[in-house]
N, C-alpha and C positions, 0 to 999 in steps of 0.2 A: 504494500500500500504506500502511496505517496503522501508526504506531509504537505498539506496545503494550508496556507494562511487564510483564515476566514475572518472577515471584519465583523465583529460582534459589537453592537452599540452598547455603551456603558450607561447606566442610569446617572442622571445629573441631579443636582440639588433641587432643580425646578420640578423634576418628576416626582420627588418624594413629598408626601403630605406633611403638613406643618408639625403634626404630633408624632412623626415617625421616630424622632429622637427619644421621645418619652417611652414609646413602645419598645425600643431597643434596650432601654435601661431596665426592662422587666417591671415597670411600674404598672399597677392595675389601671385599666381604663375606667374613669369615673363618669363618663357620659352615659345617659340613660338610653335604653333601647327604645326605638320608636316602632310602634306596631302599625301594620297596615290598616287602612280603613276597611273593615269587614263588610260593609254594606255594598262594596263594589266587587266582592268576590262572587264567582258563579261556578257551578259545576262544569266539568269538561263535557264536550260533546261526544260522549261515548256511544250513545244510541241514536244518533241523528239519522235521518232518512237516506243519506247518500249511500249508494252501493247495495241497497236492500230492495228487493222486489216483493211486494205483498201480493199474495194470491188469495182469492176467495175460494175456499174449498168447502163445499157443503156436505157435511157428514150428518146424517139425521140423528137426532137425539131420542126420538120415540119411534115406536112401531108405526104409528099413524103417519108421521112425516116421511118414513121410509117408503110406505106404500104409495103416497101421492107424489113422490119426488120424480125427477126426470129419469133417474137410474133405478126405478122401481123393479124392473125385471132382474137386474143384477143383484139387488138387495134380496129379492125373493129367492133367487138361486142360492145365495150365500146362506140364507136362513134354512133352506132345505138341506144343504150340505151339513150344517151344524146339527140339525135334528137327526140326520142319518148317522153322523159320527157318534152322537150321544147314545143312540140305540145300539150301534155296533159295539161300542165299548161297555155296554150295560151299565151306564152311569147311574141310572135310577130305575126303580121298579114302581109300577102303578099299584097303589094301595087304597083301601077304603079309608075314608077320613072318619075317625072316631067322633061320636056325638060330643058336642060342646067344644070341639077343637077347630081351629081355622088353618087353612093351608098357607104355606109360605108363598108369597108372591114371587114373580120373576120379572126380569127386564131384558130387553134386547140391547146389546151394545154393538155399535157399528164402527167399522174402521176401513180405511182405504190403504192397502199395502202398496208401497211405491218402490221402484228400483232406484239406483244411484243417480239417474238423470231426472227423477221426479215424475216419471210416467207411471200411471196406475197399472200395477201388475195384477191385483186381485182385490175383490170386494170381500170383506170378512165380517161375519156376524157371529156374536157369542151370546148364548142364553145364560144369564147369571141369576142365581137365587138371591132373593133379598133377605138374607139371613139376619140382618141387623134388626128386623122387625120381630124376631123371636123374643119371648119373655122367659127368663130363667124360672124354673119351678112350674111353669104352666105349659110351655111348648117343648121344653127339654129339661132334663134333670142332670145329665152327666155330659162332660166333654170327653170325647174319645179320639185318640190319634193312633191308629194302628201302625204308623210309620216308625214310631219310637219303640214300640213293643218288640219288634223283630231283633234289632241290635241288642237289646237288653237280654233277650232269651239266649242269643248266641254267646254273649259274654258269660252268663251264668253256666251255660253248658260247657264252655271251655274251662271255667274255674272248677266245675265239678269233675271234669276229665283229669285235670291236674291233681286234684285231691285223691281220686281213685288210684291214679298211678303211684302216688306217694305212699298210699296205704298198701298197695300190692308189693312194694319194694320192702316193706318192713317185715 
């Protein structure tokens, strides 16, 4: 590498603030801090409208609005697919309602599935039970989750197997 002379300007006394000498002497600055006028502050434009396109996508909120919508044929097909799937999976069985009891209501939930370009790939309808309307002690007495039961049974069977092996060695 070559040594080159570079002309670096040196600060002059005119460039220095008047109290620079005091600050160099490590004396504390006794001037008060001035705060900005907060009435002139505003939030940044994070969510301004440039660069965003708004689309109006009509997804029905009720069964009635799905039936009278422009895409009613597609929504009806989606509802038929959902009912066929529920029957195929034996999700529920038809039972007689006991006297004095009321049935749990249901609701259709609609959704348009889109691809990465935003084009509609599929119309989807889900039938959901309105379980939040149940009353404890009237409509149900126990909460049952069979998913938890299987791993617990496996755990106890493995522990029992270890104990029996231990006893057989004695």
